[in-house]
N, C-alpha and C positions, 0 to 999 in steps of 0.2 A: 696301668695297662689300658689301652683304649678299647672301647666297646663299639666303635664305629663300624656299622654294617650296611650293606646294600643288598636289596633283594627285589625280585620282580614277581608279581602275582601271575604273570604271563609266561615266564621262562624259569624253569628250575635250574639252580646252580648244578653244573656238571651234566645237565640234561641236554636233550635235543630240542632245538629251536623249531617251532611250528612253521609250516610253509607260508602262513599268512604274513610273516615278517620278511619273506623273500622280496628282493627287488622286482620291479616290473620293467624289464628291458634287458638287453644283452643276452637274450635267450631265457631269461627267468620270467616267471609269471605270477609272482605273489602280489599281495596287496600293498607292499612297501609302506607299512604302517609301523611306527615305533612302538615298542612295548612300554607298559607302565613300569616305572622304577620308583622305589621307596627306600629311604635311608633314615637312620637314627644313630644317636650316640656321637655326634660330631664333637671334635675337640673343642675345649674352651678357647675363646678368642676367634672363632670362625666368623668371618664377615661376609663370605659369599661361598658359593659352590660352583663347580663345573662338572660336567658329565661327558664321558666319551665312550664310544664303542669302536673297537679296533680288532682287525683280523691280522694276526702276526704270520699267518700261513699263506696269505695271498702271494701269488707268484709274481711279485713286482720288484723284489730286491729291498723293499722297505715296508712291506705290509700294506694295509689298506685301512684308512679312516672311514668308518661308516656313519659316525655322528659325533658332533661336538657341540656342546652348549656351554656358554660362559655367562658370568655375572648373574647367576641364580641368587636371589636374595637369601640371607642367612635364616630367615624365617620360614623358608620353603623346605619341605622334607619329601617331596615327590614330584615326578613328572608324570602326568596322566597319559593313558594310552593315546597314541597319535599326536603327542606333543611335538613331534618332529615334522609335522606337516609344513610344507613350504610356506613362507611368508611370516612365520613366527607367531601367528595369532593364538595358537594353543600353548605357547610358552608362558611361564609366570611373568608378570610385569617386570621389566628391567632386563630380563634375560634375552640372549640372542644366540642364533646359530652361527657356527664358523663354517666356512666352505670346506667340504670334505672331498675325498678323492674321486667322487663321481662329478665334481665340478660344481655342485650346488650347495647352497646354504640351507640344509634340511637333513632329515634322516634319509639314509640310503640303505636299503635292506640287503640281506645276505645274497650272494650270487657267486659261489665258488665254481670253478670250472667243472664241468660234468666228469664224473669218474674220479675226481680227486678224493683222497681220504678226507672225511669230514674236517672242515676248518674249525679252529678255535676262535671264538668271539669273546673278547674280554670287555666286560661292562665295568666301568669305574666311575665312582663319584669322588671328587676331590674337595676337601675343605681348605679354604684359602683365607689368608690373613688380610686381604684387601677387599673392599666392596666392588671394585671394578678393576679388571685387567687393563693395563695400558697398551692397547693394540691399535695398529693402523687400520684404516678402512680395508675391508676384505682380506684379512690375514689368512695365511694357510693354517691347516691344522697343526703342522709341525711348529710354526711360530707360536701359535696359541698354547701348544703343549709345553714349549720352553717357558713361556710366562707363567703357566700353571705351576710347573715345577719350581720356578723361582719364588713363588708365593705360597707354597704348600705347607699346610699344617698337619695334614693327615689324609689318608685315602682308604677307601673300602671298595671291594668289588667282587665279582664272580665271573666264571667262565662257563660258556655253553657251546654247543657244537652244531654245525649244519653242514650237510653235504648233499650233492645231487648225483643221481645214478649216471652211469656212462651213457652216452647217446646211443 
C-alpha cells in the first residue's frame, strides 16, 4: 500500500481556502499567489512529478484548471509559496507551468461566481515514470493531463473549498 501524501501548510484538507489565494480580476480581489505544497512517500521508480489545481464545480461544462506544473524533478518534494508566479522563476529547475484556463502559464487563484455554493478545489501531485513529458509548445492543461495519466505511477491529493458571497 502506498503512503504517497500531499499537504499544504497554507490550506487544510477539507478546509476553507484563505482569500489571499483568490484571483485578482474578474471581480475577485485576492493576491493570486499559489499556496505552498509538500509531498512525501512517492512510489518507487518515480522520475518526475506534476502538480495540478482543478475546480470541478466551475460552470463551464468542463471544470476549470487553476494551476498545472510539469517536469518537476524526482528529487523535489515541495513547491514553495508563490511558486506559481508568472515567468516560472520560482519553480524548481527544470519544471514548467502549463497554460491554464485563465489563458496564462502561471497559477490562477480561485474566483467562483458570487453566491455559488463554495466550489471544491482539488490539489493533486502526480508521480510519473518519465523525467519529462513529451508535450508540444504551449499545450493545453487537458493535453498535459492526458500525458500525465499516460505516465502515472501514483497520485496524492486533497480537496479544499472556496466561495464568494452573493453580490
